[in-house]
N, C-alpha and C positions, 0 to 999 in steps of 0.2 A: 558493533557490526558485526564482529568476531563470530555474535552467534546467529547473525541474519546469513551468514557465509556457508556454516554450519547446517542451518533450516535450510538454504537452499540444495545445498552437496546433495543430503539425506533426500528431502522431496524429489532432485534431477533423478538418483537412484531409486528410489519407489516408483517413480512414473514410468522409468525407462525402462526396469523389472515388469511393470505393466502392460509396457505397448510390446516389449518380445512375447509376454504370454499372450497378449491379445492377436495378434500375427501367428503363431501358430497353431490357438485355435483356429482361426480364420481362413486359413492352410489346412486346413483336417478337416472342417468343414466344407471347403470345396473338394478332395478327392473323397471324400467318402460318398458326397453328391453324384459324382461322376464315377466310380465303382457303383453304386446302386443300380447308374443307369444302364452301362455297360454291362453288366450282370445282366438284366433286362433284356438287352438284344439277343447271348445267347439265347436264352428259355425260347425267346421267341420263333428265332430261326429251327433249333429244336423241336416246336410247337410247331410249325408249317410241313415239317420232313414227314409228320409221322398223320397231317389229314388223308381222311379216304378216300377223298376226291383224287390225291394225287397219285396213294396206292393203288385204287382203282384205275387210273390211265398205266402207270409204270405196269401193272399186273393183265394189261388188258388182251384179250385172245384176238382181235380182231381192230380192224381200222376200225368201223362203224363207235365201236366200243371207247377206242381212244379217243377219239374225237367228239361224243359226250363228253364223256369225262375230263376232257381235255378244259370245254367249258366250263363244269362245274367246278375244276380247278383256278379256273380263269375269277371265276364270283367270286369262292371263298379269296381269294386275295386282293381283290379289288374291297370288299367288306372288313376285312385284316385291314388291310391299310389306308379306310377309311375311318376307322375306329381310331389307330393308332398315329397317324399324320404324323409320323418322325420317319419315314419312308421315303427315301426321292426314286430306291425301286426297289422292287422286289420281283425274285426271275425265278424261274425255274428251266436249269441249260441241260440240256442231255449230256450223255456220255462223251458226240463228236464235237462239244462245245457251242451248237447250236441251242440258241434261245428258243424253248417252249411256248410259253408264258411269260410275259412282261406285264408289269403294272408300273405305272410312272404318275410322280406326284410333283407340282412347281411348288407344291407348297401351301393352294389354294383347290386346282383340279386335281382331281386324280384321273386315270384313265388306262385301261388298257390297249395294250401300242396293236397294231392291223399285224399278220401274220406275214405279210409282204416287207414291213418295215422291219422284221427281227433279225440279231445279226448272229455271227457265230465268232464267237471267242475264245477262239481254239487258242493256244500260243499267248494269251491275257493272265501275268504271272496267277491273278488272284481263282482265276479259275484253275492253271496247271496245280496248284500248291494246295484247292481244296477238293481235286477229285484224291490226292494224296494223305487225307486226314482219316483215320482210323469209324467207324460206325461210332454214333454215337458220339464223336469230337466236335469242335467246332473249331474252325478255320477262319483268326481274326487278320484281317490286312493290315498295311501300316495308313494311319491316318493321310491322307492325299488329298488333290482337287482332283476331280470329276474330267474323266476325259470322255467325250468322245466322237467318234470319227477320224480319230488321230489326231484329235486337239483339245485344249483345256479348254473346257467350257466356261463360258464367259456370260453372264447375263448385264453384266453392263453393259460401258462402252471401252474403247482403248485405252485413253483417259483416265476413267472414272471405272475399272473393270469390276466385277460382282462374281468371285471367283466360290464355287459349288463344293467346297472341300464334304469328303465322303471315308465313311470308315465302313466295311464290307466284314457281313458275319456268313459263314455259309456252314453247311456240311452234306456229306453226303449223300446218296439216296441208293436202295437196294431193293431188285422184286423179290419175290417170294422164294429162288433161287439163289440168293444172295448176289446176283451180279450185279455189276457198278451201273445204274441208270443215272447218271449224272448226279447234279448240286442241287440243291434249295439254295437262293443264295441271295441276302437283302445289303442293297446300300443304305446309309443312314444319315439325315443331314448332319454334320458332327455342330451345328449352329445351333444342335438342340442342349450340347451339354456346352460348347466353347462359349455362347451367350453368358451361361450364367459365370462366368469366372470377371465378367464385368462389373456386377457389384459386390456389393461389399457387407458385410455385419455393421447395424447399426453401433455408432461409437466409431468406424475404423477411421484411422488417419486419412489424410484428405493427401492427394497428390503421392499416392502409392503406385504400385506398378507391377501385375500382374503379368506371367511368361510361362509359355508351355513349349518345352522344346523334345525333339525324340533322343532317341540313345546316339544320335550321331551329328549331335550340337543344332541341328536347323530347328528355326522357329516357328511352330505355331500356330501360335496367340502372341502377340505383345505390344500391347498398350501402350511403350514406349515411341515403337515403330514400326508400324503395318505393313510398310513398305518391304522388310526385313524377312517378313513372314512366305513360305512354301519356298526357300532360295532352291532345295534340291529340283523341285519342278519346273525350275528356269536354269539351271547350268551354270548355277551359282554359289561362292561360297560364303554368303553372310548366316554362318552361323554364330555362336556364341564363343566358342573358339575363336574366332577372328577379331567379334566384338568386345569382351569382355571376355578376356583372358583369366582374369584376377577370379570372377566369381564361377567361370567354370571351373576349376579345380576345386572348387569349395563343393558343389552340387553334384559335381561327379567320383564325389569321394567317398560316399557314401549312402543310406538311402533315403535318409532323412535328418534335418536339424538347423540351425542357426547359426549366423557368425559374422561378424562386421569384415566389411572390405575397405581394408586404407584404398585402394586406390580409384576406386571407386566411390569411397565415403558414402557406403548406405550400410542399413540391415538388410542381409536375408535371408529367408526364412524357407526351405524347399522338402518337400514331397515326390517319393515315387508312383506314378499311376502304372499299374501292370492290367492292361487291356484282356490280358488271357487269362489273369488270374492268380499266376503262377508265379511268385512271389521269389521265387530263387532264380529263375530264367535269366540266362547272358545274353540269350541270343539279343542282337543287334536293335530287332524291331519289335522287343518285347517288354518293352517300357515307355514312358517321358516320364518328364520332370518338370513338377508343377513347382512354381517358385514366385517368391515377390520382390519388392525391391522397394525399401520405403528410403528417402535423401535424409543424411546425417540433418540437415536445415530444419527436413521439414518434423522429423523426431525430436530434435527440442524446442522448435518455432511451439507449439503449443506450453511448452517449460517455460519458456521466455514470456510469453503471451501474461503466464498468470504471475507470475514476478512482477514485470511491467503493472501490470495490475495490482498486486501489491505493493510496489511503491508506492503509487499513485495513491492508495488508500493510506500508506502508513504517512506518507506526505501530507495530506488531509488531517489525519489524524494529531500530527506534529503542531500544524495551523491551527486547530480547535484548541490543541490541552495548551500552546502556548499561551493562545485567547484566553483561557481559562483560568491560565494562572495567574496572568497580567489583570486579568479583570479582579476575580478572589486577593491576588496581593494590593490592589489600591482598595479594596474595601475593606481589608485588613488593615492596609497602613495607615489610614485618613481616619480611622479612631483612636489608631495608635497615639496620631501626631497630636490629634486633640487633648487625648490622657494627658499626656507628655507635656503642652502645652499649657492646660487646666492645672495640673499639679507643680507647673511650675511658678502659676502668677497666684496661686494659695501657699506655697511657699514662698514669696517674696512677699505674703500676709496679706494679697485682700482675698480674705476669708470670706466677702459676701460671694466671692465669683464660681456660679455651680460651672459643671463638667455636663455637657446634652451629646449622650450619644444610645441612639437609638438603635434596637437591633433585635433587644430578648437575650443575646448571646451572654456570654463570660462579661466582657469588654463593657456589656454596657452594664454588668453587675457592676465590676469592678468603678467604674465612674460612679454608680449609683454609692460603694462604700467611701468616693472619698467625696463626695458631695456630703452625705452623712458626717463625717468626719470635720469636715471644711465647716458644716452648720453648727457641730458641737462646741470647735475651735470658739469659732463667732462669738456663742452664746456665752460660754468661760468667759471672753475677755472684754465682753457685754456687759458681766457680771461683777469681772476684776474693774475696770472701769469706775462704775458705779461704785464700788464699797470704797475706791481707793477719794471720789468726790466725796464720798461723805467721812469718811475720815479727814479729807480737808479741812473740808467744812467747820469739822468739831475742832481740830486744830486750831485754825482761826477764831472759832468764838474763846477756846482757851487760852489763847493768846492777847485776845480783845480783854477779858476777864484779867488775865494776871497785868493787862501795863497797866488798866483801870487803878488795881490793885497799888502797886508800884505808885503811881500817881500821886495817890492818898496819903502811900506812909509819907513822903516826899512831903505831900504839903504837912501833913501831922507833926513829923520833923521840924519843919520848919516855924509854922505855930509854936509846936514846946519852944524851940527856942529866941522866939518875940515874945516869950512869954516869962521866960526866967532871966531877961535880959532887963523887962520890965518892973519887975520883981527889984534889982537893984538900982 
């Protein structure tokens, strides 16, 4: 049992190391996937800012030229949105905050918005902040829920809401005289990369949870409880600091790592994601923390299942070996007992007894040897008995001869006495 205990401990340690390594690999791959996706968004918005139709429109010398190029820009943005299929909105907003061209998508249908429905976004943080960005740089907004007409957009119902998480990438545009002419801004469906967090790599543990929080500790993605997501949009304090302070302390302590939370009784693996790509930035909205948590019970359930199965196999093995031992013992014991009884019978004088042991093994050979010995003894005894009979017969014959002779001598002696008496 001590050997089994040592084996269990060593196997548990090996499996635990393997699980920890797998979790590190899983979260790294998810981080890399999101990083690559976000990097493509920066490239896209910079590409849109250099469209010839946009350049021609902002540098048009008359109203007619502006209208013609505005239409061309609208077609270019429509084509781009249809090709990419990840953008909720693509807009050109002029320096006053007025939307000039806007293409919307609901995931299936893509259309340009009529001029009378375009809105002025002056005062919205993403417009004001993107206007301050230097030429060639990209403004990246916090990841939040889309707001339309002053309200959080809900494509579901009050009881079962379907919110629209978005992240905005924007870059300023300038005319040929280097005058600010507004911004190109894209709204991206964040579900395009958030949904990838639901998937686990092949062989990953069942029952683990994946979470994404912003630098303020608010949940952006939470497989444990979706109701805790987007707390900052609803003015509540549903943060990691409130619900899991021990985990919060760990994931905010450094940029990546793993640790075991005794309070939450789970293994935590975490890594930071920088939407801006600037890994050393300390601004509050410059990073997210992606982490997974696996309950201790889940981690060791696989190990315990292995040893439960091992115990079953070991039990079956012991039963089989015991049965085999008993069978073999019986098979060996019976011929030995037969041999023992046979030797005793022969020893007690019954030399005609023969031992019968089949199998062609050493025991049967020994039985044959005893039988040969008994046969030789029996032959010797028969020879001795025959010799005794012959000697007995000879003795009897000699005895008869001697007795007859003695009788004749007695008769002769009597005759001599009678003859002597007659002479007197």
